[in-house]
N, C-alpha and C positions, 0 to 999 in steps of 0.2 A: 554479670548484670552488673556488679560493681565495677568490674573492671573495664565495663565499655562504658556507663554513666560519666564514670569521673576520669577516664582517660589516666590510671593509674602507669601501665607500661610508659607509655610516653612522656610520664610527669617521674619515672623512675620510683616510683616508691611501691610501697606492698599494704594490704587492708589491716595485716596486723600495727604498722608503724604509721597508721595514718588517724586509727582508733587510740593509740598510746598518745600520739599528739596532740588528739579531741581531748584525752581526759586532761593533757598538759595544758590547756586552754584553759578549761575549766575550772580546773583549780586555779588557776591565777586572776577567774575573774567572779570566781563563784560569791565573792564579797559584797556584791553588789543587790545579792537578793536578802542580805541582812540592814543593807546602808541606805539603798537606796529607798524602800520602805520607813524607813528611820527617818529618813528626812522630809518626805512629801506628806508624812503623819500629821506634820506640823501646821497643813494645810485643814486639817478637818478629816482629810478620807481616813478611811478606815484600815488599820495597819495588815490585819491579815490578809484580806482581800490584797492589801498589794502586793504582797510577799508571792500571790496567788499570780498575778496580772503581770509582775517582773520577771515574774519565771516563762510564764505562755510567750509574753509581747517577744522576750529575749530569744526563745525558741524556735517560735513560726520565725521570724524576723531571719534568722542564722540558717533556717532551713531553706529560707527564699534566697538568700544571698546564694548560698552551696549549691540550688539549683538551677541560678541564672548565670553565675561567674565561674564556676567552679574552682572559684578563691579558698585559701584557709582562713576565713574572716568569720569573725562570729560577733554579733550585734545583741546589746542590751540598752536599757534609760542611760542615758548618758551624765555622770559625772561630770558637775560646772552646770548644766541645763538644767537638772532639778534643783540644783539651788537657786539657779535665777527663776525657776516655776515659783518655787516657795516661799521664797522671804522678798526676792522682789512685785514679780506678777500680784502674786497673793495675799505678799505680809505689807510690803511697802505701798505697794497701790491700793491696795484695798479688792482686789479682783477675785469674787467665789472661784473656786476652784474649778467648777461647771463650767465657767465662762473662760477659765483659761484654758483648760482640753479643749476649747473648739477654740482657741488661739492657735496652738500647736495643731490640729487638724488642717486649717487653714494654712498655716505655714509648710503643712505639710503637700495638699495639693499643689503650692505656689514653686515648691521646692521640686515636684515631679514635672510640672509643667517647664520648667528653666531647664531640668533633665534630657525630657524629651524633645526640646527648640533648642538648645545649646545654647541658651541666652547666659546659662547658670557661669560660663570664661569670662562674660565681658563682668561681671558681678562683684568674682573674686578678682578679675586685675583694676577695680576700683580702691582695693585698697590696698595698699603698698604694703610689702612683703613683710619689713620691720613692726607694720602694724599687728601684721596675722600673729606674726612669732610673738609681739605684746600683750596679743587677745590671753594664748595659751598661756603666757607667765603670768598674767592678771586671775585669770579663771584659777587658776594652780594657787596663786595666794591665796583667793577668795574661800577654794573649799577646806585649806591650811588652818587657815584661820577659823571659819566653821566648827572645823573638827576639833581646835585648842577650847572655842566655843562652849561647845557640845561637851567637852571631860571636863571643863569645870577650870584650866588652866588660865584661860583668861576670862576674867568675868568684867562688867561694869564698874566705872568709878566717876563718877562726879567732877571731883578735880584733874583728874587726867584722862577721861575718856575710857581708857581702858586698864586694867592693871593685871598682875596674877593672882591666880585663885588660893583657895586655902592647901597649900601643898602636904599637911598633913592627915588632911578627911581621903577615907579611903578610894574614892573614885578616880580623884587627879592622880593620887601617885600611880593607879592603876594604868589610868591612860600614860602617863609617863616612862610608866616601864614599857609597855604597849609598842609605845613611838621606837623605843631602845631596842627592846627584840625585835620586832619586824626589818629594823632597818638592818639590825645585823645577820638577818636570814635571808636577805635581800643582797646584803655585801656576797655572804657565801654561797649565793646562787643558787640557794634552796628553792623549788618548787612548790607552789601555792605558798610563799611567805605570807604572804597578807591573808590569808585564810588563816595558816596555821596560828598567826596570830592574835587573830578574831577569838580562836575558840579555845587558845593557853590563859587569854585573861576572861573571858566569859568563863571558866571552869574557876579560875583564882576569887574571880567576884563569887563566889559560893561558899568564900570564907569570909569575906572584908565587907564589912559593916558600913552601910552607906548612910551615917547616923538613924536617927529616929524612923528611918522608911526601911528597916529591918538590913539582906542583906542588899552588896552591888546587883546579885545576877537570883534572880525568882525561877527557883527547879519547875519546870513545865510539869502538870499532869501526868504525862505521857511524854513518848519522844516520835513517837510516829502515829501519823491521824492522815485521814484523808483531806485533800486540799482544801482549804476554803475556797467558800464561793465567792466569785470575782463579781456578785450581782452587785454589792454597793457602791462600785467603783464606775464596771462597765458600761459603755453605752452611756455615761451620765453627760456627754458633753454637750452644752447649750450653747446658743448664739447671739443671747442679747447685747452684745456689742454691735453685729450688725443692722441692729432699727434704727438709729437714727444718726447721724453726719455725724454728730460731734461724737460720739460714743466710737466710730468708726477710725476718726485720725486719732481720737486718743490710744486706739490700741494701734495704731500701723507703727509705730517705735519698737513696742513690743514683740510684734510678731516681725519685724526684722530685725530687731536684732535674733531673734530666736533661728528664723532662716541663715543671718550671718554665721553665727554661730556651728549651727546644722552644718552647712556647706565648708565649713574649713577645719570643723572636726572629723568629717569624713574622707575629704579629699585628702587631708593631714595623716591621717592613719591609714588608708589605703596606697600611699605611695609608700609610708616606712612601710607596711608589712609586705608589701609585695616588693619591693625592692630586695630586703630580703631573703626573701624565696624566689628571688634570682628571676623575676616576669615582667621587671621594668625594661623596655629597651635603651639601648645607649642614645638616643633620642631624647629620652625624656618619658616618650609617651610609653601608655599603659592599656595593653588589648583590651576590652570589653570595659573598658572605663566605663563607658555609659551606661552598659547592665548594670555595673554595679552601682551607680549613682542613681539608678530607678527604684534595685532595693532598695538602697535607702529611703528614699522618700517614699515609695510603701511602706518602710517600716515603721515611718513617723507618723504616717494617718493611719497604722493596725495599731501603734501606741495611743493615741489620743481616743480611738474606739475602746480600745481596752482599757483605756481607765488609768494612762501613767504617762508622765513625762516621754519627751524627745527619746527614741528610741536611737542609737548610734551605731558606726562601727569603733571596735572596742583595741586601742594598741595591745591591748592584753595578748593577742591572737600572736604576736610576734612570739610568744611563748613557746605557743604549739609548730612556729614553722624553726624553733632552734631545734625541737626535738624531731623534728622529719617530716612536717607534716608539710602540702605539697598543693592538696586539691580538698574540694567542697567536702570530703569524706570527712576531714577531718572537725571541721564544724559542726557536721549533721552529727558527730559523734557528741559533739559539744551540747547541741540542741538539744539529744535525748537526755544525757545528766540534768539538766537545766528541770527537764518533766520528772525525772524522777526524786530530785531533790523538793518538790514540791509536799512529798510525804513526810518531811521534816522539819514541815510547816511549825509546829509544836517551838522545838529547838530554836529555830530560826528568830521566831519570836520574844524570846528568853534570853536573846544575845541584849548585855546593855549598851547605852552609850561610852560605858569607859571600853568597850572593847570594840565600837565601830569608828569612834574618833580619833583612834592613830590611824586605820583604815585611810579616812580622809587627809590626813596630815601628811600619810605617805604618799597617794595618787596626790596631791598635792605639789610634794618635792620632781616628783615623775616630771608632771607640765612643767615645772621651774626650769629646769635643766635646759629647754630649749633655748635658754636666755642669751647663752654664748652664741646662737646664731643670728644675734642684736650686732650691728656697727655701733657700739659705744663710742667709738674716736669720732664719727660725722655727729656736730653736736644737730645739725638739723636732723637728724636720724633718731637722737638719743632722747630729744626734747617731747615728741609725741610718746615715742613707746614707753618715759619710764611714766610722763604720766595718766598710761593707759595703763599699765601697771599696778602704779599707786590706787587709779583712783577706781579700779574696780572693785578691789577689797576693803575702802574707805569708804565711798559713795554705799556700799553695801550691795550693787549694783553692776550687771555685766553692763548693760544696755548706755549707761549714763557713765561707765570707763571707757566703753568703746568711742561713744561718743564725743567724749572731752578730746582722746585720743586723733582721731578725725579732723575735728576744730583745730587745735594746733598746728596740724600737718597741713592743711589748708591755710591758713594764714601765714604759715610761713614760707610756704610754697609760693606765695601771692606776694608777700613783702620782698621776698629775694629774688624774684622774677625768672622763677622758678615753675610757673603753674604747669608745665607738661608733666611733673611729678606725680600729678593726680589725673584723673578722669575727668569728665562732666558728669559723670555720675558719683565717685567720689566727693565732687564738689557738691553734689545735690543731696546726695546724704548727711555731709555734715551740716549743711545748710540748714534740713529739716532738724537736728540734732541743736544748732545754733537756735533755731526759732523757740524750741520747746524750753532750752535753759534759761532761754533769758525773757519768759514770758510772753514773748512776739507770737507764740502759735493761737491761730485765730480760733481751733476749737476747743472748748472747754468744759 
């Protein structure tokens, strides 16, 4: 049955190899089970329920991708989008997390409609390629900044805005040790390096003091237990922002940002992983690309219903491909392991910020590596790109960073008589951000 369903012989692979690759993918992305709840809990959501929801949405979405496309691509709540959900939508904008989930749902419905109609290509084409790369890099810096902040390496300073923390404190030096350890493991190509780093720092935290609060890591009462109920966050999405015109238009930039990041993230991962697996055609097209994007968009809807930020395709799937994974059986194995991990919820909840902070920094470094793809020698390309990369972390908002870059790209194109560098849709999106930045936006 597995041979027929996943076409193992045609893809020149075996059940054993696919399951081993699935384990490799799980080891590479299992950190999300601890990191995603740690980030989203800042909104007031129940952390134990978030562990369950993170695993469930990852497992169901990954299984959906496997069955619809037969590609070895796993999904889980996205890094970067969870930070945008927490620190921009709920934090800076003051939107209740239930309303934020409603925005994620609307984003998923729009993404699904665009995937079914083919309009998604026009939206993707509206953003210059260099800005797409810059958004990825900016999100990487944003995530790394949050990691350093959570670990106490960076703290607020009234004179210089930010400064270094107390490097003699237990949590800070554990965070720094975790960054170095994880970086060394990755450089040595150790499978599951991020998870190993989290585990080592969590164990060391049992013997390191965190001031008056006791040890950095609090030993759980038990290590194995039934999964926590998802009820505190599942099906809690609300749509108050749809009740009057002003609220709808205030929510539009946030939903648009969710949509853009969702599409760029999924398409970039899809191309990157399938290219490594040898599925990408010579002309750059991808078989079953439509199915993959439909699976991604359904996953977004499921994430909102489940009670977490947007679920996206994970670039860590490439580790499973490197281990020989070529079909959906790889990621179906990953999905099964996600469900088994639910029974370790007490251990996941015991993971301290000092252990998850290095993971955020390392993921940020991975995302920043794309910056070499931007042609910095072209000044008209460099200006919008740098403004985007700096704007996202410094303004603590992915949306405003994207807006800043789009406005700069549009103004430069018009001023230099190169208006065709941007599409009409690109100018329209830039104009929306411009009106909002300069408080000309008619809705308050």
